[in-house]
PAZAPA-4460 file (N, C-alpha, C; in steps of 0.05 Angstrom, whole numbers, plus 32768, in hexadecimal, padded with zeros to 4 digits):
% residues 130
    n_x    n_y    n_z   ca_x   ca_y   ca_z    c_x    c_y    c_z   seq   type   mol
   8412   7F96   8304   83FB   7FA0   82F7   83FE   7FA2   82D6     1      M     A
   83EE   7F94   82C7   83EE   7F96   82AE   83E5   7FAF   82A1     2      N     A
   83F0   7FC0   8296   83E7   7FDB   828C   83DA   7FDA   8271     3      C     A
   83D4   7FC3   826A   83C6   7FBB   824A   83A7   7FB3   8253     4      N     A
   83A5   7FB1   8268   8387   7FA9   8271   837B   7FB6   8287     5      K     A
   8366   7FBA   8288   8355   7FC5   829F   8353   7FB2   82B4     6      L     A
   8353   7FBF   82CD   8354   7FAD   82E8   8333   7FA4   82E8     7      T     A
   8330   7F8E   82F8   8314   7F83   82FD   8304   7F9C   8306     8      N     A
   830C   7FAC   8319   8301   7FC0   8324   82F7   7FDA   8314     9      F     A
   830C   7FDE   82FF   8305   7FEF   82ED   82EF   7FE2   82D5    10      E     A
   82F1   7FCB   82D0   82DC   7FC3   82C0   82BF   7FC3   82D0    11      I     A
   82C2   7FBE   82EB   82A6   7FBC   82F5   8299   7FD7   82F7    12      A     A
   82AE   7FED   82FD   82A5   8008   82FC   829B   8012   82E1    13      E     A
   82A6   8009   82CD   82A0   8011   82B4   8282   8003   82A9    14      R     A
   827D   7FE8   82B4   826A   7FDC   82AE   8253   7FE6   82B9    15      V     A
   8254   7FEF   82D1   823F   7FFB   82E4   8239   8019   82D6    16      K     A
   824C   8029   82CE   8247   8042   82C3   823B   803E   82A8    17      T     A
   8241   802B   8296   8236   802B   8281   8214   8021   8280    18      E     A
   8212   800A   8292   81F7   8004   8298   81EB   8021   82A0    19      L     A
   81F5   802B   82B6   81E4   8043   82C1   81DA   805A   82A9    20      Y     A
   81F2   805F   8299   81F3   8073   8286   81DC   8069   826F    21      Q     A
   81DB   8053   8268   81CA   8046   8254   81AC   8040   825E    22      R     A
   81AB   8047   827D   8193   803D   8289   818B   8023   8284    23      K     A
   819E   800B   8283   8197   7FF2   8282   8194   7FE2   829A    24      L     A
   817F   7FD6   82A2   817C   7FC6   82B8   818B   7FAD   82B3    25      S     A
   8194   7F9C   82C4   819F   7F83   82C2   8193   7F71   82AF    26      L     A
   817B   7F71   82B1   8167   7F62   82A0   8165   7F68   8281    27      R     A
   8169   7F87   827E   8167   7F92   8260   8181   7F8B   8255    28      K     A
   8191   7F91   8265   81B0   7F8E   8258   81B8   7F70   8250    29      C     A
   81AB   7F5D   8260   81AE   7F43   8254   819B   7F3B   823E    30      C     A
   8185   7F48   823E   8173   7F3E   8223   817E   7F4E   820C    31      E     A
   818B   7F65   820E   8198   7F76   81FA   81B0   7F64   81ED    32      A     A
   81C1   7F5E   8202   81D9   7F4D   81FB   81D2   7F36   81F0    33      F     A
   81C1   7F24   81FB   81B9   7F07   81EF   81AD   7F0B   81D2    34      N     A
   819D   7F22   81D1   8192   7F26   81B5   81A9   7F31   819F    35      S     A
   81BF   7F3C   81A9   81D2   7F46   8198   81E6   7F2B   8192    36      A     A
   81E9   7F1E   81A5   81FB   7F00   81A2   81EA   7EE9   819C    37      Y     A
   81D3   7EED   8194   81C2   7ED7   8191   81D2   7EC3   817E    38      K     A
   81E0   7EC9   816D   81EB   7EAF   815C   8203   7EA5   8169    39      E     A
   8211   7EB7   817A   8228   7EA8   818D   821B   7E96   81A1    40      D     A
   8208   7E9F   81AD   81FA   7E90   81C1   81F0   7E73   81B5    41      I     A
   81E4   7E76   819F   81DB   7E61   818E   81F4   7E4A   818C    42      A     A
   8209   7E56   8185   8221   7E47   8184   822F   7E3F   819C    43      N     A
   8225   7E3F   81AF   8231   7E38   81CE   823B   7E4C   81E2    44      G     A
   823A   7E66   81D6   824A   7E7A   81EA   8230   7E7C   81FD    45      F     A
   823B   7E81   8218   8222   7E85   822B   8218   7E9D   822B    46      P     A
   81FE   7E9E   822C   81EB   7EB1   822F   81F3   7EC4   8247    47      A     A
   81EB   7EDC   8249   81EF   7EED   825E   81D6   7EE7   8271    48      L     A
   81DA   7EE9   828E   81C0   7EE9   82A1   81C7   7EFE   82B4    49      D     A
   81B3   7F05   82C4   81BA   7F1D   82D6   81CC   7F19   82EA    50      K     A
   81CF   7F01   82F4   81E3   7EF6   8309   81FB   7EFB   82FF    51      D     A
   8201   7EF6   82E7   821F   7EFC   82DA   8222   7F18   82DA    52      F     A
   8211   7F2A   82D2   8217   7F45   82CD   8218   7F53   82EA    53      V     A
   8209   7F47   82FC   820E   7F53   8317   8227   7F4D   8323    54      Q     A
   8236   7F34   831C   824E   7F30   8324   825E   7F41   8318    55      R     A
   825B   7F49   8301   8272   7F58   82F4   8271   7F76   82FE    56      V     A
   8259   7F7D   8305   8253   7F98   8312   8263   7F98   832C    57      K     A
   825D   7F84   833E   8269   7F81   8354   8285   7F77   8358    58      K     A
   8291   7F77   8345   82B0   7F6F   8340   82B7   7F55   834A    59      N     A
   82A2   7F41   8343   82A7   7F29   834E   82A7   7F13   8336    60      K     A
   82BA   7F1B   8323   82BE   7F08   830C   82DB   7F08   8300    61      F     A
   82E6   7EF6   82EF   82FE   7EF3   82E3   8303   7F07   82C9    62      E     A
   8317   7F15   82C8   831D   7F28   82B3   8321   7F14   8299    63      V     A
   832A   7EFD   829E   8330   7EEB   8286   8317   7EE6   8277    64      S     A
   82FF   7EE3   8281   82E6   7ED8   827B   82DF   7EE4   825A    65      S     A
   82D7   7ED0   8248   82CD   7EE0   8234   82B5   7EE8   8231    66      K     A
   82A3   7EE1   8245   828C   7EF0   824E   8291   7F0E   8258    67      R     A
   82A2   7F0D   8265   82A7   7F29   826E   82B3   7F3D   8259    68      V     A
   82C3   7F31   824A   82CB   7F41   8232   82B7   7F46   8220    69      V     A
   82A5   7F33   821A   828B   7F37   8206   827A   7F4D   8210    70      K     A
   8272   7F4D   822B   8262   7F5D   823E   8271   7F7B   8235    71      L     A
   8288   7F7C   8236   8297   7F96   8237   8293   7F9F   821D    72      C     A
   8299   7F8F   8205   8299   7F95   81EB   827C   7FA1   81E7    73      D     A
   8266   7F93   81F4   824A   7F9D   81EB   8243   7FB5   81F6    74      F     A
   8250   7FB9   820F   824B   7FD5   8216   825F   7FED   820E    75      L     A
   8274   7FE6   81FC   8281   7FF8   81F6   829C   7FFF   8205    76      G     A
   82A0   7FEE   8217   82B8   7FEF   8228   82CF   7FDE   821B    77      I     A
   82E7   7FED   8219   82FF   7FE3   8210   8310   7FD8   8225    78      D     A
   8310   7FBF   8228   8320   7FB3   8241   833B   7FAE   8239    79      V     A
   8346   7FB3   821F   835F   7FB1   821A   8371   7FC9   8221    80      S     A
   8367   7FDF   822A   8377   7FF9   8232   8376   7FFE   824A    81      T     A
   838C   8009   8257   838D   800E   8272   8382   802E   8278    82      F     A
   8378   8032   828D   836F   8052   828E   8385   8062   8295    83      N     A
   838F   8072   8281   83A6   8083   8283   83A0   809F   8298    84      E     A
   8387   80A2   8299   837E   80BD   82A4   838A   80BF   82C5    85      S     A
   838D   80AE   82D1   8394   80AC   82E9   83B6   80B6   82EC    86      V     A
   83B7   80C7   82FC   83D6   80CE   8305   83E2   80BB   830C    87      E     A
   83FD   80B7   8302   840B   80A1   8309   840E   80A4   832C    88      P     A
   8414   80B8   8335   8417   80B7   8353   8402   80B1   8360    89      K     A
   83EA   80AF   8358   83D0   80A7   8362   83C9   8089   835E    90      L     A
   83D6   807D   834C   83CE   8061   8342   83D1   804D   835D    91      K     A
   83E9   8050   836A   83E8   803D   837F   83D7   8041   8395    92      R     A
   83CE   805B   839A   83BD   805E   83AD   839C   8052   83A6    93      E     A
   8399   8059   838D   8381   804C   837F   8381   802D   8380    94      F     A
   8394   8020   837F   8397   8006   837E   8398   7FF9   839A    95      L     A
   839E   8009   83AE   839A   8005   83CA   837F   8000   83D4    96      Q     A
   8376   8018   83C9   8358   801A   83D3   8348   8002   83C3    97      I     A
   834B   7FFD   83AC   833D   7FE8   83A0   8342   7FCA   83AA    98      E     A
   835C   7FC8   83B3   8366   7FB1   83C4   8358   7FAF   83DC    99      S     A
   8354   7FC5   83EB   8349   7FC5   8403   8326   7FBA   8400   100      A     A
   831C   7FC7   83ED   82FF   7FC3   83EB   82FE   7FA7   83E2   101      I     A
   830F   7F9B   83D2   830D   7F80   83CD   830E   7F70   83E6   102      Q     A
   8320   7F72   83F6   8323   7F66   840F   830B   7F69   8424   103      R     A
   82FD   7F83   8423   82E8   7F8B   8432   82D3   7F92   8426   104      N     A
   82C0   7F85   8415   82AF   7F95   8407   829A   7FA9   8415   105      P     A
   8299   7FA6   8431   8286   7FB1   8440   828E   7FD3   8440   106      S     A
   82A6   7FD6   843B   82AF   7FF3   843B   82A9   8003   841C   107      I     A
   82A4   7FF2   840C   82A1   7FFF   83EC   8290   8017   83F3   108      E     A
   8278   8016   83FD   8267   8031   83F9   8274   8046   8408   109      Q     A
   8280   8044   841D   828E   805A   842D   82A4   8063   841F   110      Q     A
   82B5   8055   840D   82C9   8061   83FB   82BF   806E   83E5   111      I     A
   82A6   8064   83DC   829B   806F   83C3   8293   808C   83CF   112      R     A
   8285   8090   83E4   827C   80A7   83F3   829B   80BF   83F2   113      G     A
   82AB   80B4   83FC   82C2   80BF   8401   82CE   80CB   83EA   114      L     A
   82D2   80B8   83D4   82DB   80C1   83B6   82C9   80D4   83AC   115      L     A
   82AD   80D1   83AA   829A   80E5   83A3   829F   8101   83B2   116      K     A
   82A4   8104   83CB   82A7   811A   83D7   82C0   8127   83D0   117      H     A
   82D9   8119   83CC   82F0   811F   83C0   82EA   812B   83A3   118      I     A
   82DF   811D   8395   82DB   8126   8378   82CC   8144   837B   119      A     A
   82B7   8144   838B   82A6   815C   838B   82B9   8172   8396   120      K     A
   82CA   8170   83AB   82DD   8183   83B0   82F1   818A   839B   121      I     A
   82F9   8176   838E   830F   817C   8377   82FC   818E   8361   122      A     A
   82E5   8187   835B   82D8   8195   8342   82D3   81B3   8350   123      N     A
   82CC   81B5   8366   82C6   81D0   8370   82DF   81E4   8372   124      S     A
   82F4   81D4   8379   830D   81E6   837C   8315   81EB   835E   125      T     A
   830E   81DD   834A   831A   81D9   832D   8308   81F6   8324   126      T     A
   82EE   81F5   8327   82DC   8206   8324   82E4   8226   832B   127      L     A
   82EC   8226   8342   82F0   823C   8352   8309   824C   8346   128      Q     A
   831C   8237   833C   833A   8245   832F   8333   824C   831A   129      G     A
   831D   8249   8305   831E   8251   82EB   830D   826C   82E5   130      S     A
***
């Protein structure tokens, strides 16, 4: 694992979060991106379309793609740093969960639900201890 880059999964999650927080639909994101990078697009850089942004959100893309990097730049996501907030003892488990979801995408919603419940329990436990 390269600690200098975010994983595909982390990028997908951050793109989803940014789009949600900015209240950007796929169409609005593409319009804003294409407007901001109008000159690059005129010089041959591919414009964004909804299908591409949806693939990034669904973690069906290549990290090395310049379009992914440029989309992340546009959304303010730094792809060159690794998320250090995950405890080292949990990194392996998160990578195993990510791998399982990539092998079997139908379990993604169930895993998300479990993780939300775990976060809720952790937050309520933290609040009770303070």
